[in-house]
Structures are given as C-alpha cells and as structure tokens.
Steps between C-alpha positions, in 0.01 A plus 500: 500500500532726196327271248471755213873574516594129501268439199658796314848390571431137393342616168795723423755225564405244238248374250243229604338231302214403739339582832691234686821645373422840641352360815821308577710816459261695718524241776878489485521877522261512794696234688827677427386840618242421774664254734226550764240327290410133433421492118284223361442427131153385388373487854172311543276713717342308791115477486483642142407203286863419399561846349854627520675839509789544256718636779431516865741664746467514877700746706695293765477788761130582507316246291375763250476352153511583139321319209603560133306388200665544157336518158753479217362558144787497252489494115810367320519546128714259296631562152480200260881477497508468872277192508743245368341160459153630584520701175537175305166371646286803414444631149456861622786747477322747723608610847381283786403637841504325839257636751294709254138547591341417832484856624164439648624201697804697633260789593264263687793324664649810645174599666456143622848526660392817679180346618699192631737734698204699632342180628817383673537834669140518615419139591815285548791682683513587864776760487584789259491399132568705187436354158658609174354407159767557234422506126792494254456514122652598172161467323429854371132411481491509873672832571500735200237772466238439235540124483223252574599437850601849601197487736744280707651825628345531838342819621395536856234659715577478873713195454237303300599408146262644240496243234246288315550199723256210566278567810684227683813717500454742796859614530615736772863603499714705744467867392871498421471159335292597181725475193529837342681416178701237320870539585763404233806294563727316270238439229222416745218704649382419847261605777460402866178513685527494886229329706 
C-alpha cells in the first residue's frame, strides 16, 4: 500500500477542519483503491489496555497488516467580521485563532504515536505489520527554520531519531522510514514516519 501517495493525494484534494475529517477521507480512499484490504476505523487493539489505532488495514490474501496513526495540528485564523454573533459577545476587535499554541503537545503526541505503532509491531501482531505515523500541520512554528519548534525536524543516525526526547522514548524506525523533511501540500505541511 502506498500510504505516502494516498496521504498526499488526500491533502491536495480538499481542506480539512479536524483530524476525523481527514481520517474519514483517507479511509474512503484506501477502500476505493485497495479492494484486497479490510479497513477498520479506530480499531481497538487486543491486549493493549483499550488503546486503538486510527486506521488498521488487513490484507485479505496474506494477513499482513498496516496501522496508521494521524496527528493533525491546524491553526485557523478568523477575522472579527467573520465571527458573526461571537463578535457581539467579545469586546475585542482582534483576530481570533483556533488551534493556536500546543506545539509541545503535538510534538509529544507524534512520538507517542510512533511508540504505539512500534509496540504493536514488536509485541502484538503475528504476521507482517507496517506502521505509519502521519503528522499534518499548517502551524509554521512546527516546520519553519528558526522557529521555536524547528527542532521538530528529525535528523537521523542509523535509523534512530536524534532529538531531545524523554528517555522513555526509544524510537527505532525502518531506515527508509525516517522523515527527511516536511512536504508541502495545499497549505499544509506533512511528514510520515514508517515503523
């Protein structure tokens, strides 16, 4: 399954307002193109304390499987004139942003997704499993050089991410799965880590 291509095509096709919106489109596109897969949304992983994968797909022919975790960090800026009745409630005439801040939580959540996929691959599946952690954002603080969170750009050394992570994050990715750079698409920037 060409997960990166499917992500890129989905991002180019339309604008999304939340992670669930994008996740639904991704699932529909996978089902349409890959008829040999069972595709499950928010699949609760057996023997994993009730935790779920955003998308879980099982190949009908050989029982190999794919797990996808999505982190979606979007900032939407509203002009006062666009706020309608809300503008009558607040005294401020300044712009309002939805989704501003929280870069550290998004950063931490992405690495938690990778760790979850890594655990599923190592401990819970019998057959071949490939995990994909997808991070989509329009928050320039996460992807532009020189900004506070530009450290979010992963560098690698033999497949191990070289970042200032908590010691509990011992992340090992496939050599071809280390994100090299943020990719632009339709106002978003995105990366995929392959486990």
